[in-house]
PLY file of the C-alpha trace (Angstrom):
ply
format ascii 1.0
element vertex 170
property float x
property float y
property float z
element edge 169
property int vertex1
property int vertex2
end_header
15.35 21.55 -12.58
12.99 19.22 -10.82
15.25 18.19 -7.93
15.03 14.46 -9.13
18.21 12.47 -8.66
19.38 9.20 -10.27
18.36 6.18 -8.14
19.90 2.70 -8.37
18.76 0.13 -5.90
19.31 -3.63 -6.12
17.07 -6.44 -4.83
16.63 -6.07 -1.06
17.98 -2.53 -1.03
15.99 0.49 0.22
14.68 1.76 3.51
12.37 -0.77 5.15
9.28 0.12 7.17
6.38 -1.65 8.93
3.08 -0.22 7.67
0.13 0.17 10.06
-2.10 -1.74 7.67
0.14 -4.74 7.60
3.15 -5.74 5.59
6.69 -4.52 5.26
7.45 -1.77 2.71
10.89 -1.34 0.99
11.15 2.18 -0.38
12.55 1.91 -3.99
12.23 5.53 -4.85
10.96 8.39 -2.70
9.20 11.55 -3.61
12.32 13.53 -2.69
14.36 11.45 -5.02
11.90 11.78 -7.95
11.38 15.54 -7.48
7.91 14.67 -6.36
6.87 12.97 -9.59
6.17 9.62 -7.90
7.01 7.22 -5.19
7.68 3.54 -5.53
7.81 0.78 -2.88
7.71 -2.94 -2.61
5.40 -4.53 0.00
5.54 -8.05 1.35
2.23 -9.19 2.88
0.75 -12.32 4.38
-2.48 -14.12 3.50
-5.54 -12.10 4.63
-3.91 -8.75 4.61
-6.76 -6.42 3.59
-7.20 -2.72 2.95
-10.26 -0.72 3.77
-12.29 0.57 0.87
-10.51 3.86 0.04
-9.57 6.40 -2.59
-6.56 8.67 -3.20
-8.06 12.09 -4.22
-4.91 13.40 -5.84
-2.79 10.31 -6.63
-2.94 7.61 -9.27
-2.03 4.20 -7.83
-0.49 1.33 -9.86
0.08 -2.07 -8.18
2.10 -4.75 -9.94
1.89 -8.21 -8.49
5.39 -9.65 -8.34
4.36 -12.83 -6.55
1.10 -14.14 -5.13
-2.47 -13.12 -5.66
-4.81 -10.29 -4.72
-8.55 -10.01 -4.78
-9.07 -6.40 -5.99
-12.32 -4.36 -5.67
-12.47 -1.34 -7.94
-15.60 0.62 -7.91
-17.54 -2.33 -6.63
-16.31 -4.87 -9.08
-14.01 -7.77 -7.98
-11.04 -9.09 -9.96
-8.34 -11.50 -9.14
-4.83 -10.29 -10.02
-2.04 -12.79 -9.79
1.73 -12.78 -10.45
2.57 -10.64 -13.41
-0.74 -8.81 -13.29
-1.45 -5.25 -12.24
-4.25 -2.88 -11.36
-4.48 0.80 -11.66
-6.66 3.00 -9.50
-6.83 6.49 -11.01
-7.09 9.35 -8.54
-10.43 9.42 -6.84
-11.39 5.89 -7.88
-12.57 3.79 -4.86
-10.66 0.49 -4.38
-9.46 -2.12 -1.91
-7.56 -5.37 -2.01
-7.06 -8.52 -0.06
-4.19 -11.05 -0.20
-5.71 -14.46 -1.16
-2.41 -16.44 -1.68
-0.23 -17.60 1.15
1.76 -14.32 0.75
2.01 -11.58 -1.81
4.92 -9.32 -3.00
3.76 -6.17 -4.88
5.35 -3.10 -6.36
3.38 0.07 -5.87
3.83 3.38 -7.88
1.88 6.52 -6.90
1.85 9.60 -8.96
2.56 12.23 -7.95
4.68 11.37 -4.88
2.78 13.57 -2.55
1.16 10.58 -0.71
4.55 9.48 0.83
3.74 11.39 4.03
0.76 9.13 4.79
2.78 5.92 4.46
5.66 7.33 6.53
3.31 8.57 9.35
1.55 5.12 9.38
4.82 3.23 9.50
8.05 2.86 11.42
11.52 1.40 10.61
12.00 -2.27 10.73
14.66 -3.42 13.17
16.91 -6.29 12.15
15.61 -9.68 13.22
12.28 -8.17 14.26
9.14 -10.46 14.13
6.29 -9.43 11.87
3.80 -7.01 13.40
0.03 -7.26 13.22
-1.85 -4.46 11.34
-2.49 -1.38 13.44
-5.96 -0.21 12.08
-6.35 2.39 14.71
-3.07 4.12 13.74
-3.96 3.95 10.01
-7.46 5.43 10.73
-6.07 8.26 12.77
-3.41 9.19 10.18
-6.03 8.87 7.36
-8.43 11.32 9.04
-5.62 14.01 9.01
-4.27 13.23 5.56
-5.35 14.81 2.25
-3.70 11.79 0.41
-6.37 9.06 1.38
-10.06 8.93 2.07
-11.21 5.83 3.97
-14.67 5.18 2.45
-15.67 2.11 4.36
-14.74 -1.34 5.64
-13.12 -3.88 3.24
-15.76 -4.95 0.65
-14.78 -8.59 1.04
-15.76 -11.52 3.04
-12.90 -11.05 5.52
-13.57 -14.11 7.80
-10.05 -14.84 9.13
-8.53 -11.92 7.41
-6.57 -9.11 9.14
-9.60 -6.86 8.90
-9.59 -3.36 10.18
-12.10 -3.47 13.13
-12.15 0.28 13.36
-13.68 0.53 9.86
-16.30 -2.30 10.18
0 1
1 2
2 3
3 4
4 5
5 6
6 7
7 8
8 9
9 10
10 11
11 12
12 13
13 14
14 15
15 16
16 17
17 18
18 19
19 20
20 21
21 22
22 23
23 24
24 25
25 26
26 27
27 28
28 29
29 30
30 31
31 32
32 33
33 34
34 35
35 36
36 37
37 38
38 39
39 40
40 41
41 42
42 43
43 44
44 45
45 46
46 47
47 48
48 49
49 50
50 51
51 52
52 53
53 54
54 55
55 56
56 57
57 58
58 59
59 60
60 61
61 62
62 63
63 64
64 65
65 66
66 67
67 68
68 69
69 70
70 71
71 72
72 73
73 74
74 75
75 76
76 77
77 78
78 79
79 80
80 81
81 82
82 83
83 84
84 85
85 86
86 87
87 88
88 89
89 90
90 91
91 92
92 93
93 94
94 95
95 96
96 97
97 98
98 99
99 100
100 101
101 102
102 103
103 104
104 105
105 106
106 107
107 108
108 109
109 110
110 111
111 112
112 113
113 114
114 115
115 116
116 117
117 118
118 119
119 120
120 121
121 122
122 123
123 124
124 125
125 126
126 127
127 128
128 129
129 130
130 131
131 132
132 133
133 134
134 135
135 136
136 137
137 138
138 139
139 140
140 141
141 142
142 143
143 144
144 145
145 146
146 147
147 148
148 149
149 150
150 151
151 152
152 153
153 154
154 155
155 156
156 157
157 158
158 159
159 160
160 161
161 162
162 163
163 164
164 165
165 166
166 167
167 168
168 169
């Protein structure tokens, strides 16, 4: 038996966490719940949220855009991905994204779920009524250096004027 359990979560349900790179995650399915097969979370982000250019050596990452628009860079090529669109970065494929709409709401699935420890170490629980927090790029960089789940390859490959760019990776 895999250790997976049935999971039912309604809209708005799931553990909520601030993420060091900006945004609020809502865990929809954890690695423990899926027997390690995958993890799934929603992410609400503001305009300008950007990720460094990175790769997940042992995880495939799928991002479905529920609302808003992202500018995605996959292996040096840029693509706009709007509501109802998705991008998949297979393990080891360099990628990054930037929120270009007023806000964005995405659903992320990583397989297998072994990358969950990175997100949890970079984040912390959201307290009720708490104001949004700015990105903590130093924390993200420190955790990434110790993690086998992510490799930071460089700064965001976008014109990030006015974006929440990680100064530590510029």
